[in-house]
C-alpha positions as CSV (number, residue, x, y, z in Angstrom):
1,X,-12.3,-38.0,-40.4
2,X,-10.1,-38.4,-37.4
3,X,-6.4,-39.0,-38.1
4,X,-4.3,-40.6,-35.4
5,X,-0.9,-40.8,-34.1
6,X,0.3,-43.8,-32.0
7,X,3.4,-44.1,-30.4
8,X,4.8,-46.1,-27.4
9,X,5.6,-43.6,-25.3
10,X,6.1,-39.7,-26.0
11,X,7.9,-36.9,-23.5
12,X,6.0,-34.1,-22.3
13,X,7.5,-31.3,-24.0
14,X,7.6,-33.1,-26.7
15,X,4.2,-33.2,-27.0
16,X,3.9,-29.7,-26.1
17,X,6.2,-28.8,-28.7
18,X,4.6,-31.0,-31.7
19,X,0.9,-30.1,-30.7
20,X,1.9,-26.1,-30.6
21,X,3.5,-26.6,-33.8
22,X,1.0,-28.7,-35.6
23,X,-1.4,-25.9,-34.9
24,X,0.1,-23.2,-35.9
25,X,0.9,-25.1,-39.7
26,X,-2.7,-26.0,-39.8
27,X,-3.6,-22.7,-39.4
28,X,-0.8,-21.2,-41.9
29,X,-2.0,-23.7,-44.4
30,X,-5.9,-23.1,-44.0
31,X,-6.5,-26.8,-43.4
32,X,-9.0,-28.2,-41.1
33,X,-7.6,-31.6,-39.7
34,X,-8.5,-33.6,-36.6
35,X,-5.9,-35.7,-34.8
36,X,-6.1,-37.7,-32.1
37,X,-2.3,-38.4,-30.0
38,X,-2.2,-41.7,-28.3
39,X,0.4,-43.0,-26.0
40,X,1.2,-45.7,-23.6
41,X,3.5,-44.0,-21.7
42,X,4.2,-40.3,-20.9
43,X,7.3,-39.6,-19.8
44,X,7.9,-36.3,-17.7
45,X,10.8,-34.1,-19.1
46,X,9.9,-30.4,-18.7
47,X,12.4,-28.3,-17.2
48,X,9.9,-26.9,-14.6
49,X,9.4,-30.5,-13.3
50,X,13.1,-31.7,-13.4
51,X,13.1,-33.0,-9.9
52,X,10.4,-35.7,-11.1
53,X,11.8,-35.8,-14.4
54,X,12.3,-39.4,-16.0
55,X,15.0,-38.7,-18.5
56,X,18.4,-38.6,-17.7
57,X,19.8,-35.0,-17.7
58,X,23.6,-35.4,-17.2
59,X,25.4,-31.9,-16.0
60,X,28.6,-33.2,-17.7
61,X,30.1,-35.7,-19.5
62,X,32.2,-38.6,-17.7
63,X,36.3,-38.3,-18.5
64,X,36.0,-41.4,-21.0
65,X,37.6,-41.5,-24.7
66,X,34.3,-43.1,-26.2
67,X,31.9,-40.9,-24.7
68,X,34.3,-37.6,-25.8
69,X,34.4,-38.9,-29.2
70,X,30.9,-39.1,-29.6
71,X,30.4,-35.8,-28.0
72,X,32.5,-34.5,-30.5
73,X,30.5,-36.0,-33.4
74,X,27.4,-34.2,-31.9
75,X,28.7,-30.6,-31.6
76,X,30.0,-31.5,-35.1
77,X,26.5,-32.0,-36.5
78,X,25.3,-28.8,-35.0
79,X,23.1,-30.7,-32.5
80,X,22.8,-27.4,-30.1
81,X,25.2,-28.9,-27.6
82,X,27.2,-26.4,-26.3
83,X,31.2,-27.1,-27.5
84,X,32.4,-26.1,-23.9
85,X,30.0,-28.6,-22.3
86,X,31.6,-29.4,-19.2
87,X,33.5,-32.9,-19.2
88,X,35.3,-35.5,-16.8
89,X,35.2,-35.5,-12.8
């Protein structure tokens, strides 16, 4: 039996990460599961193709009060954003 994962869009690095970890989990669980991944749009976001990327990768955060407040909440929630991420112009 085939199971399906259907999404509107996916990121290339996310697809790789998911498929790799899914395969590992199947092997560790000793399960024979077949999954077909379907998407309408694939967004390029691999760092190796950064010049053709479909996602925004800001080099620094704007010097804006609301942005700074939001970034602080992300840092406080352990989102792997470095506390020394450059801000301002």
